[in-house]
MIVO-752636 format. One record per atom (N, C-alpha, C): atom name; x, y, z. Coordinates in Angstrom, 2 decimals. Example, Ala and Ser with C-alpha at 12.3 -4.5 7.8 and 13.67 -1.06 7.14 Angstrom:
BEGIN
+-------+---------+---------+---------+
: atomo :       X :       Y :       Z :
+-------+---------+---------+---------+
:     N :   13.19 :   -5.69 :    7.80 :
:    CA :   12.30 :   -4.50 :    7.80 :
:     C :   13.20 :   -3.30 :    7.80 :
:     N :   12.85 :   -2.25 :    7.08 :
:    CA :   13.67 :   -1.06 :    7.14 :
:     C :   12.90 :    0.03 :    7.87 :
+-------+---------+---------+---------+
! end
This chain:
BEGIN
+-------+---------+---------+---------+
: atomo :       X :       Y :       Z :
+-------+---------+---------+---------+
:     N :   -9.10 :   -9.17 :   -8.88 :
:    CA :   -9.64 :   -7.79 :   -7.85 :
:     C :  -11.13 :   -7.82 :   -7.38 :
:     N :  -10.91 :   -7.67 :   -6.30 :
:    CA :  -12.29 :   -7.86 :   -5.58 :
:     C :  -12.80 :   -6.31 :   -5.78 :
:     N :  -14.38 :   -6.13 :   -5.92 :
:    CA :  -15.15 :   -5.00 :   -6.22 :
:     C :  -14.83 :   -4.22 :   -4.71 :
:     N :  -14.79 :   -3.02 :   -5.18 :
:    CA :  -14.55 :   -1.64 :   -4.00 :
:     C :  -15.89 :   -0.54 :   -4.54 :
:     N :  -16.79 :   -0.17 :   -3.82 :
:    CA :  -17.55 :    0.75 :   -4.05 :
:     C :  -16.86 :    2.02 :   -3.78 :
:     N :  -16.76 :    3.01 :   -4.80 :
:    CA :  -16.20 :    4.23 :   -4.54 :
:     C :  -16.55 :    5.10 :   -3.45 :
:     N :  -17.69 :    4.68 :   -2.76 :
:    CA :  -18.06 :    5.73 :   -1.60 :
:     C :  -17.66 :    5.07 :   -0.23 :
:     N :  -17.36 :    3.67 :   -0.34 :
:    CA :  -16.82 :    2.89 :    0.87 :
:     C :  -15.50 :    3.37 :    1.34 :
:     N :  -15.35 :    3.49 :    2.44 :
:    CA :  -13.94 :    3.76 :    3.17 :
:     C :  -12.77 :    3.18 :    2.67 :
:     N :  -11.81 :    3.80 :    2.31 :
:    CA :  -10.56 :    2.95 :    1.72 :
:     C :  -10.14 :    2.35 :    2.92 :
:     N :   -9.77 :    0.80 :    2.28 :
:    CA :   -9.23 :   -0.20 :    3.10 :
:     C :   -7.96 :    0.36 :    4.04 :
:     N :   -7.31 :    1.26 :    3.53 :
:    CA :   -5.92 :    1.90 :    4.10 :
:     C :   -6.16 :    2.44 :    5.43 :
:     N :   -7.47 :    3.16 :    5.56 :
:    CA :   -7.93 :    3.83 :    6.98 :
:     C :   -7.46 :    5.15 :    7.07 :
:     N :   -7.11 :    5.79 :    5.92 :
:    CA :   -6.48 :    7.39 :    5.65 :
:     C :   -7.83 :    8.15 :    6.55 :
:     N :   -7.49 :    9.14 :    6.96 :
:    CA :   -8.21 :   10.11 :    7.52 :
:     C :   -8.55 :   11.51 :    6.85 :
:     N :   -9.62 :   12.19 :    6.61 :
:    CA :   -9.76 :   13.57 :    6.14 :
:     C :   -9.10 :   14.14 :    7.39 :
:     N :   -9.25 :   15.76 :    7.26 :
:    CA :   -9.11 :   16.78 :    8.00 :
:     C :   -9.94 :   16.59 :    9.52 :
:     N :  -11.17 :   16.21 :    8.93 :
:    CA :  -12.36 :   16.12 :   10.07 :
:     C :  -12.24 :   14.58 :   10.95 :
:     N :  -11.35 :   13.99 :   10.39 :
:    CA :  -10.90 :   12.79 :   10.98 :
:     C :  -11.98 :   11.44 :   10.67 :
:     N :  -12.47 :   11.74 :    9.67 :
:    CA :  -13.61 :   10.73 :    9.09 :
:     C :  -12.65 :   10.10 :    7.94 :
:     N :  -13.19 :    8.84 :    7.67 :
:    CA :  -12.36 :    7.92 :    6.78 :
:     C :  -12.60 :    8.30 :    5.40 :
:     N :  -11.42 :    8.75 :    4.54 :
:    CA :  -11.52 :    8.87 :    3.35 :
:     C :  -12.28 :    7.76 :    2.45 :
:     N :  -13.31 :    8.20 :    1.58 :
:    CA :  -13.76 :    7.17 :    0.51 :
:     C :  -12.44 :    6.52 :   -0.28 :
:     N :  -13.02 :    5.50 :   -0.77 :
:    CA :  -11.89 :    4.59 :   -1.69 :
:     C :  -11.45 :    5.53 :   -2.77 :
:     N :  -12.59 :    6.14 :   -3.35 :
:    CA :  -12.44 :    6.83 :   -4.55 :
:     C :  -11.28 :    8.15 :   -4.41 :
:     N :  -11.44 :    8.61 :   -3.36 :
:    CA :  -10.83 :   10.04 :   -3.21 :
:     C :   -9.32 :    9.46 :   -2.53 :
:     N :   -9.13 :    8.21 :   -2.20 :
:    CA :   -7.72 :    7.84 :   -1.48 :
:     C :   -7.10 :    6.91 :   -2.68 :
:     N :   -6.87 :    5.60 :   -2.08 :
:    CA :   -6.04 :    4.35 :   -2.86 :
:     C :   -6.67 :    4.43 :   -3.96 :
:     N :   -7.93 :    4.49 :   -4.34 :
:    CA :   -8.62 :    4.29 :   -5.65 :
:     C :   -8.36 :    5.04 :   -6.63 :
:     N :   -7.62 :    6.36 :   -6.43 :
:    CA :   -7.01 :    7.27 :   -7.38 :
:     C :   -6.03 :    6.36 :   -8.12 :
:     N :   -5.27 :    5.67 :   -7.36 :
:    CA :   -3.98 :    4.83 :   -7.83 :
:     C :   -4.18 :    3.51 :   -8.82 :
:     N :   -5.11 :    2.81 :   -7.97 :
:    CA :   -5.26 :    1.44 :   -8.25 :
:     C :   -6.00 :    1.59 :   -9.49 :
:     N :   -5.53 :    1.01 :  -10.55 :
:    CA :   -6.43 :    0.61 :  -12.15 :
:     C :   -6.23 :    2.09 :  -12.62 :
:     N :   -5.36 :    2.71 :  -12.39 :
:    CA :   -5.09 :    3.98 :  -13.24 :
:     C :   -3.62 :    4.27 :  -13.82 :
:     N :   -3.26 :    5.01 :  -14.26 :
:    CA :   -2.06 :    5.54 :  -14.75 :
:     C :   -1.50 :    6.82 :  -13.79 :
:     N :   -2.47 :    6.99 :  -12.75 :
:    CA :   -2.04 :    8.01 :  -11.85 :
:     C :   -1.30 :    7.58 :  -10.78 :
:     N :    0.07 :    7.86 :  -10.68 :
:    CA :    1.23 :    7.30 :   -9.81 :
:     C :    0.76 :    8.04 :   -8.34 :
:     N :    1.12 :    7.22 :   -7.19 :
:    CA :    1.15 :    7.71 :   -5.95 :
:     C :    1.79 :    9.11 :   -5.77 :
:     N :    1.67 :   10.32 :   -5.18 :
:    CA :    2.77 :   11.19 :   -4.94 :
:     C :    3.89 :   11.17 :   -4.17 :
:     N :    3.55 :   10.20 :   -3.24 :
:    CA :    4.96 :   10.05 :   -2.19 :
:     C :    4.99 :    8.51 :   -1.70 :
:     N :    5.99 :    8.50 :   -0.92 :
:    CA :    6.17 :    7.05 :   -0.57 :
:     C :    4.71 :    6.52 :    0.28 :
:     N :    4.56 :    7.42 :    1.32 :
:    CA :    3.26 :    7.02 :    2.40 :
:     C :    2.23 :    6.46 :    1.50 :
:     N :    1.99 :    7.45 :    0.59 :
:    CA :    0.84 :    6.94 :   -0.27 :
:     C :    0.75 :    5.70 :   -1.14 :
:     N :    1.74 :    5.72 :   -1.76 :
:    CA :    2.36 :    4.38 :   -2.24 :
:     C :    2.14 :    2.99 :   -1.39 :
:     N :    2.80 :    3.34 :   -0.17 :
:    CA :    2.59 :    2.27 :    0.83 :
:     C :    1.32 :    2.04 :    1.14 :
:     N :    0.38 :    3.15 :    1.46 :
:    CA :   -1.06 :    2.77 :    1.51 :
:     C :   -1.77 :    2.09 :    0.23 :
:     N :   -1.16 :    2.28 :   -0.76 :
:    CA :   -2.33 :    1.79 :   -1.61 :
:     C :   -1.73 :    0.22 :   -2.20 :
:     N :   -0.54 :    0.07 :   -1.68 :
:    CA :    0.13 :   -1.37 :   -2.00 :
:     C :   -0.92 :   -2.02 :   -0.84 :
:     N :   -1.34 :   -1.52 :    0.34 :
:    CA :   -1.97 :   -2.33 :    1.43 :
:     C :   -3.23 :   -2.65 :    0.84 :
:     N :   -3.79 :   -1.46 :    0.28 :
:    CA :   -5.06 :   -1.45 :   -0.31 :
:     C :   -5.29 :   -2.81 :   -1.29 :
:     N :   -3.95 :   -2.67 :   -2.41 :
:    CA :   -3.97 :   -3.70 :   -3.14 :
:     C :   -4.05 :   -5.16 :   -2.65 :
:     N :   -3.36 :   -5.43 :   -1.45 :
:    CA :   -3.33 :   -6.48 :   -0.63 :
:     C :   -4.75 :   -7.00 :   -0.27 :
:     N :   -5.37 :   -6.16 :    0.12 :
:    CA :   -6.56 :   -5.95 :    0.57 :
:     C :   -7.75 :   -6.64 :   -0.46 :
:     N :   -7.52 :   -6.02 :   -1.58 :
:    CA :   -8.48 :   -6.30 :   -2.68 :
:     C :   -7.88 :   -7.39 :   -3.86 :
:     N :   -6.84 :   -7.86 :   -3.08 :
:    CA :   -6.24 :   -8.72 :   -4.38 :
:     C :   -5.83 :   -8.17 :   -5.66 :
:     N :   -5.36 :   -7.20 :   -5.77 :
:    CA :   -5.06 :   -6.50 :   -6.91 :
:     C :   -3.18 :   -6.62 :   -7.30 :
:     N :   -3.27 :   -8.06 :   -7.52 :
:    CA :   -1.81 :   -8.45 :   -7.76 :
:     C :   -0.72 :   -7.59 :   -8.92 :
:     N :   -1.54 :   -7.53 :  -10.05 :
:    CA :   -0.99 :   -6.38 :  -10.99 :
:     C :   -0.59 :   -5.27 :  -10.29 :
:     N :   -1.30 :   -4.42 :   -9.51 :
:    CA :   -0.87 :   -3.22 :   -9.40 :
:     C :    0.40 :   -3.61 :   -8.18 :
:     N :    0.55 :   -4.71 :   -7.41 :
:    CA :    1.57 :   -4.82 :   -6.55 :
:     C :    2.93 :   -5.05 :   -7.52 :
:     N :    2.68 :   -5.46 :   -8.51 :
:    CA :    4.17 :   -5.87 :   -9.29 :
:     C :    4.39 :   -4.61 :  -10.03 :
:     N :    3.43 :   -3.98 :  -10.54 :
:    CA :    3.75 :   -2.55 :  -11.26 :
:     C :    4.24 :   -1.57 :  -10.25 :
:     N :    4.22 :   -1.58 :   -8.89 :
:    CA :    4.79 :   -0.42 :   -8.05 :
:     C :    5.81 :   -1.15 :   -6.89 :
:     N :    6.38 :   -2.10 :   -7.71 :
:    CA :    7.40 :   -3.15 :   -6.96 :
:     C :    8.81 :   -2.33 :   -7.97 :
:     N :    9.84 :   -2.06 :   -7.36 :
:    CA :   10.92 :   -1.72 :   -8.21 :
:     C :   11.53 :   -2.67 :   -8.82 :
:     N :   12.02 :   -2.44 :  -10.12 :
:    CA :   12.40 :   -3.61 :  -10.82 :
:     C :   13.88 :   -4.31 :  -10.36 :
:     N :   14.50 :   -3.78 :   -9.53 :
:    CA :   15.84 :   -4.28 :   -8.98 :
:     C :   15.47 :   -5.44 :   -7.88 :
:     N :   14.38 :   -5.47 :   -7.28 :
:    CA :   13.92 :   -6.35 :   -6.46 :
:     C :   12.15 :   -7.00 :   -6.65 :
:     N :   11.74 :   -6.57 :   -7.93 :
:    CA :   10.66 :   -7.44 :   -8.19 :
:     C :   10.44 :   -8.63 :   -8.12 :
:     N :    9.68 :   -9.37 :   -7.75 :
:    CA :    9.76 :  -10.93 :   -7.88 :
:     C :    9.01 :  -11.41 :   -9.32 :
:     N :    8.73 :  -12.62 :   -9.52 :
:    CA :    8.11 :  -12.56 :  -10.88 :
:     C :    6.74 :  -12.69 :  -10.81 :
:     N :    6.23 :  -12.90 :   -9.88 :
:    CA :    4.86 :  -13.09 :   -9.57 :
:     C :    4.72 :  -12.70 :   -8.04 :
:     N :    3.40 :  -12.41 :   -7.98 :
:    CA :    2.94 :  -11.97 :   -6.65 :
:     C :    1.75 :  -12.65 :   -6.21 :
:     N :    1.59 :  -13.38 :   -5.20 :
:    CA :    0.42 :  -14.28 :   -5.11 :
:     C :    0.03 :  -13.95 :   -3.68 :
:     N :   -1.74 :  -13.02 :   -3.83 :
:    CA :   -1.84 :  -12.76 :   -2.42 :
:     C :   -2.90 :  -14.20 :   -1.75 :
:     N :   -2.52 :  -14.47 :   -0.34 :
:    CA :   -3.26 :  -15.46 :   -0.02 :
:     C :   -4.80 :  -15.47 :    0.02 :
:     N :   -5.57 :  -16.51 :   -0.55 :
:    CA :   -6.83 :  -16.34 :   -0.70 :
:     C :   -7.47 :  -16.57 :    0.95 :
:     N :   -8.25 :  -15.85 :    1.25 :
:    CA :   -9.35 :  -16.22 :    2.37 :
:     C :   -8.73 :  -15.23 :    3.69 :
:     N :   -7.72 :  -14.17 :    3.27 :
:    CA :   -6.84 :  -13.51 :    4.31 :
:     C :   -7.62 :  -12.11 :    4.57 :
:     N :   -8.27 :  -12.33 :    5.77 :
:    CA :   -9.25 :  -10.91 :    6.22 :
:     C :   -8.23 :  -10.13 :    6.66 :
:     N :   -7.93 :   -8.89 :    6.39 :
:    CA :   -7.02 :   -8.06 :    6.41 :
:     C :   -7.93 :   -6.65 :    7.42 :
:     N :   -7.19 :   -6.66 :    8.45 :
:    CA :   -7.87 :   -5.92 :    9.58 :
:     C :   -7.88 :   -4.59 :    9.89 :
:     N :   -6.31 :   -4.28 :    9.22 :
:    CA :   -6.07 :   -2.71 :    9.45 :
:     C :   -4.76 :   -2.30 :    9.38 :
:     N :   -4.38 :   -1.34 :    8.91 :
:    CA :   -2.99 :   -0.34 :    8.92 :
:     C :   -2.66 :    0.79 :    9.86 :
:     N :   -1.94 :    0.50 :   10.48 :
:    CA :   -1.16 :    1.87 :   11.36 :
:     C :    0.19 :    2.37 :   10.69 :
:     N :    0.17 :    3.21 :   10.11 :
:    CA :    1.58 :    3.91 :    9.75 :
:     C :    2.20 :    4.55 :   11.09 :
:     N :    3.05 :    4.18 :   11.32 :
:    CA :    4.13 :    4.57 :   12.58 :
:     C :    4.82 :    5.89 :   12.29 :
:     N :    5.57 :    5.57 :   11.12 :
:    CA :    6.58 :    6.31 :   10.92 :
:     C :    6.61 :    6.78 :    9.54 :
:     N :    6.93 :    7.83 :    8.84 :
:    CA :    7.38 :    8.11 :    7.68 :
:     C :    8.48 :    9.07 :    7.35 :
:     N :    9.43 :    8.80 :    6.90 :
:    CA :   10.74 :    9.84 :    6.74 :
:     C :   11.10 :    9.79 :    5.25 :
:     N :   11.21 :   11.11 :    4.56 :
:    CA :   11.99 :   11.26 :    3.26 :
:     C :   13.40 :   11.21 :    3.64 :
:     N :   14.03 :   10.24 :    3.28 :
:    CA :   15.72 :   10.34 :    3.12 :
:     C :   16.35 :   11.33 :    2.47 :
:     N :   15.82 :   11.67 :    0.98 :
:    CA :   16.35 :   12.61 :    0.21 :
:     C :   15.30 :   12.76 :   -0.75 :
:     N :   15.31 :   13.40 :   -1.69 :
:    CA :   14.55 :   13.73 :   -2.80 :
:     C :   14.14 :   12.36 :   -3.55 :
:     N :   14.63 :   11.43 :   -3.52 :
:    CA :   14.64 :   10.17 :   -4.13 :
:     C :   14.34 :    8.61 :   -3.50 :
:     N :   14.54 :    8.95 :   -2.03 :
:    CA :   14.62 :    7.76 :   -1.30 :
:     C :   13.91 :    8.28 :    0.13 :
:     N :   12.93 :    7.32 :    0.53 :
:    CA :   11.91 :    7.38 :    1.82 :
:     C :   11.67 :    5.93 :    2.22 :
:     N :   11.49 :    6.30 :    3.67 :
:    CA :   11.22 :    4.98 :    4.28 :
:     C :    9.66 :    5.27 :    5.09 :
:     N :    8.87 :    4.13 :    5.03 :
:    CA :    7.88 :    4.16 :    5.85 :
:     C :    7.41 :    2.76 :    6.87 :
:     N :    7.41 :    3.25 :    8.33 :
:    CA :    7.29 :    2.17 :    9.09 :
:     C :    5.98 :    1.71 :    9.38 :
:     N :    5.31 :    0.69 :    9.29 :
:    CA :    4.21 :    0.28 :    9.42 :
:     C :    3.79 :   -1.06 :   10.03 :
:     N :    2.54 :   -1.15 :   10.69 :
:    CA :    1.96 :   -2.34 :   11.04 :
:     C :    0.70 :   -2.59 :   10.57 :
:     N :    0.46 :   -3.76 :    9.79 :
:    CA :   -0.65 :   -4.35 :    9.09 :
:     C :   -1.14 :   -5.74 :    9.99 :
:     N :   -2.29 :   -5.61 :    9.99 :
:    CA :   -3.00 :   -6.76 :   10.63 :
:     C :   -3.99 :   -7.41 :    9.91 :
:     N :   -3.85 :   -8.81 :   10.26 :
:    CA :   -4.96 :   -9.58 :    9.19 :
:     C :   -5.23 :  -11.12 :   10.07 :
:     N :   -6.11 :  -11.81 :    9.59 :
:    CA :   -6.30 :  -13.00 :    9.92 :
:     C :   -6.00 :  -13.94 :    8.92 :
:     N :   -5.29 :  -15.17 :    8.77 :
:    CA :   -4.92 :  -16.07 :    7.75 :
:     C :   -5.27 :  -17.17 :    8.23 :
:     N :   -6.59 :  -18.13 :    7.64 :
:    CA :   -7.05 :  -19.23 :    8.18 :
:     C :   -7.51 :  -19.26 :    9.88 :
:     N :   -8.01 :  -18.16 :    9.98 :
:    CA :   -8.31 :  -18.08 :   11.47 :
:     C :   -7.21 :  -17.67 :   12.55 :
:     N :   -5.90 :  -17.41 :   11.75 :
:    CA :   -5.04 :  -17.27 :   12.76 :
:     C :   -4.65 :  -15.56 :   12.64 :
:     N :   -4.22 :  -14.82 :   13.72 :
:    CA :   -4.04 :  -13.90 :   13.78 :
:     C :   -2.56 :  -13.35 :   13.43 :
:     N :   -2.55 :  -12.57 :   12.33 :
:    CA :   -0.94 :  -12.00 :   12.02 :
:     C :   -0.66 :  -10.76 :   11.95 :
:     N :    0.62 :  -10.33 :   12.46 :
:    CA :    0.78 :   -8.73 :   12.45 :
:     C :    2.28 :   -8.55 :   11.86 :
:     N :    1.98 :   -7.86 :   10.80 :
:    CA :    3.36 :   -7.63 :    9.82 :
:     C :    3.70 :   -6.33 :   10.30 :
:     N :    5.03 :   -6.08 :   10.63 :
:    CA :    5.64 :   -5.05 :   11.02 :
:     C :    6.74 :   -4.85 :   10.30 :
:     N :    7.07 :   -3.70 :    9.36 :
:    CA :    8.01 :   -3.38 :    8.50 :
:     C :    8.29 :   -2.14 :    8.35 :
:     N :    9.64 :   -1.78 :    7.95 :
:    CA :   10.25 :   -0.59 :    7.57 :
:     C :   10.57 :   -0.64 :    6.15 :
:     N :    9.51 :   -0.14 :    5.32 :
:    CA :    9.90 :   -0.42 :    3.95 :
:     C :   10.33 :    0.77 :    3.40 :
:     N :   11.22 :    0.40 :    2.26 :
:    CA :   12.08 :    1.48 :    1.65 :
:     C :   11.47 :    1.87 :    0.25 :
:     N :   11.89 :    2.78 :   -0.24 :
:    CA :   10.96 :    3.45 :   -1.58 :
:     C :   12.15 :    3.93 :   -2.32 :
:     N :   11.89 :    4.05 :   -3.62 :
:    CA :   12.94 :    4.99 :   -4.23 :
:     C :   11.66 :    5.69 :   -5.38 :
:     N :   12.12 :    7.06 :   -6.12 :
:    CA :   11.44 :    7.54 :   -7.04 :
:     C :   12.50 :    7.74 :   -8.25 :
:     N :   11.91 :    7.50 :   -9.08 :
:    CA :   12.63 :    7.47 :  -10.56 :
:     C :   12.57 :    8.52 :  -11.00 :
:     N :   13.20 :    8.72 :  -12.03 :
:    CA :   13.51 :   10.15 :  -12.93 :
:     C :   12.07 :   10.63 :  -13.75 :
:     N :   11.45 :    9.83 :  -13.61 :
:    CA :   10.04 :   10.13 :  -13.75 :
:     C :    8.66 :   10.46 :  -12.93 :
:     N :    9.46 :   10.54 :  -11.81 :
:    CA :    8.60 :   11.14 :  -10.49 :
:     C :    8.06 :    9.96 :   -9.96 :
:     N :    7.91 :    8.70 :  -10.36 :
:    CA :    7.18 :    7.69 :   -9.63 :
:     C :    7.79 :    7.01 :   -8.69 :
:     N :    6.96 :    6.84 :   -7.76 :
:    CA :    7.50 :    5.94 :   -6.63 :
:     C :    7.33 :    4.60 :   -6.80 :
:     N :    8.54 :    3.58 :   -6.20 :
:    CA :    8.36 :    2.14 :   -6.31 :
:     C :    8.61 :    1.55 :   -4.77 :
:     N :    8.16 :    0.59 :   -4.28 :
:    CA :    8.60 :   -0.11 :   -3.28 :
:     C :    9.90 :   -0.73 :   -3.63 :
:     N :   10.94 :   -0.45 :   -2.75 :
:    CA :   11.99 :   -1.46 :   -3.01 :
:     C :   12.16 :   -2.89 :   -2.18 :
:     N :   12.25 :   -2.63 :   -0.86 :
:    CA :   12.17 :   -3.74 :    0.12 :
:     C :   11.88 :   -3.15 :    1.35 :
:     N :   11.65 :   -4.30 :    2.33 :
:    CA :   11.30 :   -4.19 :    3.89 :
:     C :   12.14 :   -4.95 :    4.51 :
:     N :   12.32 :   -4.19 :    6.06 :
:    CA :   12.72 :   -4.87 :    6.90 :
:     C :   11.56 :   -5.12 :    8.20 :
:     N :   12.17 :   -6.08 :    9.21 :
:    CA :   11.01 :   -5.74 :   10.33 :
:     C :   11.66 :   -5.04 :   11.32 :
+-------+---------+---------+---------+
! end
């Protein structure tokens, strides 16, 4: 995992109430590398984006629901993540939610745009997990 300075802006781009970027330690840094679960599906989605930026493969696996989790996750070396836009978030019911987002990156000098509607489920312990996504 790449080092991240706690005072640096969080890679997910979340803003505070004044419109200033939230520091990593006050945003996704609270969840990565800790036992503190993301409180809702949008926060989990943002923290998973941040995990991709930082190459935190263990976090990606730990937050993937067991019913759809792959045996391993490999982040692409040399990927330059450029930003995240959350387009829509909706709670379907108390244990299901969806988040639509666009993530932009550059892989081997080529621009890539990932547009997905991700589905999340909350377990009986209150933890949210990524299930799957569709374009």
